[in-house]
Steps between C-alpha positions, in 0.01 A plus 500: 500500500219421742216723620271452798154649441248546782130495417590308184171329410284792384500856371827690487693221673399241242575741215843569650571128537411446134707798384804393699467141380487626141828678575663174611472535878448192712235572760403449861125561514344604832129522581248354742328255264718195440283362218511825303875519556548152356284586197692821440839330532395229255377759249824700515716190463297375204505838327850628578692191621605674822523345845212595728514432872183551699477622859155522655517768769269758656713811546264642762618223735832449676527146365449619144757778526754270663461241223565756226790654694658155520478458123651844440804415714556162334850488350425230243295627206504854641235760426636783285186713474236550769162616372297642788155488343260347754262754649147563618252787524242594760142368476213748451481735797867590487708579805221611732242248378706188576657355817852625562622141458413527130742791461764317702471198271528728198818654641635155571477414131555835326776630727647241736545224242673740258730623776590153627539316171714780356721501809582130473534500120747787467812357673531215249438731205759745627755222552444381142484861372201430278122490504252727663147586601175569320247645743135549403356811661199711389410846380278512811813573701516842335129585511346389833148622421290198599370355829756218459777712645684201646551366148615838368739540794643150449572579135654837586737307727569241230590765243726687740666173603560386142637835385718522810645158423586616149719771650640274772608234249672726248836360389437153647384318186157455663204714397152593625208592276165609644191461282208739557190390304157660504186288462576151367258236372560213742347314795627767743183710524275195500690348792479818706132545416560844348269615220651661192179525298522875444856511368540563125686243290781741411618503862578129498823316421547128448726282715704432187565873448613534862727196476661618175562848644639349820750268331612764251554743786694243697718413200607863470533544880226765517418610856125542434266424210131585447320265259248641255505830312206646691647431842853598396368832375289552810794420724717752319236773528430423866864565588461856372173576683436577868440174684158614620388525135598141419330376817181683410504378138540138600232535768259634236577203275429257781182687594380477141565126508304462823202697362497297180511174693221618730279591203556164337416325825175700528408413139517133582 
C-alpha cells in the first residue's frame, strides 16, 4: 500500500507520515521544501525500510497542484491512500485585517487543493476497490468564534466534504475519514503569526496523538474522529447545545487568549 501525504515535513503531516510508515505504507511525501522532504524520506526509509518518494510542490499554485494531480493519476506504483493535510491559517488581523488575496490563497490551499486532489485520486481507488482518504480538518469549523473566519469557514467546508464523501463511497471498498483536531503543538501557529500564549496546556494535543487517532479511525472506516479527550468531550457537548452558545464560549476563550497575550506584551 502507498500513501501520499501533503504537508509532510512538519507537524501533523510529519507525524502521519511516520505513523503510516510504521504501519508498512510506502510514501509519496509532498511539501514545498525539497531539502526537508529529502531528509524526511531518508529518515523514514532508515527507520521503517519503506520507499519514500518526494515531490516538492506548492499547492497554492497551479503548477504545484498539477504536479501532484499527475502523480495521483499515475498507474504504476499507484497511490492507495490520499492524506489531505496541508493547510494554512490567517495572519494576525484575521479576515478584515488582511488583504482579500490572503483569504483567497488560504482557500486555494485549504479548499481547492482538497477538492482537486481528491477528485483525481478517487477514480483509480474506485477501480481497484481499495484505499481511501484521510482529510485533516479542524474543530474551528464547528466554532467560528474568532476574527479568522476564512479559516473557520474553510474547515467547515472540509469537514462537510469529508463526511459527504464517506456517505458517497459506501459499498465501494474506498473510505473517507475526516480528522477534527483542536489546538496542536506544531509549526502551524508560528507560521501564521498567531499567538497562543494564553491557552492552558490541557487544551493542547500533540501531532502524534492526532496521527494515531487519524490512522486508527481510517483503519476502522470511521467517518469522523476528534483527537484528544478534552476536544472529543467538548465536541459531543457542543452538538447538544444551541449553536449560539458554542460560538460564544469559543469567542470567550479566544478573547481570554488575546488579553493574556496583550498583558504579557505590556510586561515586556
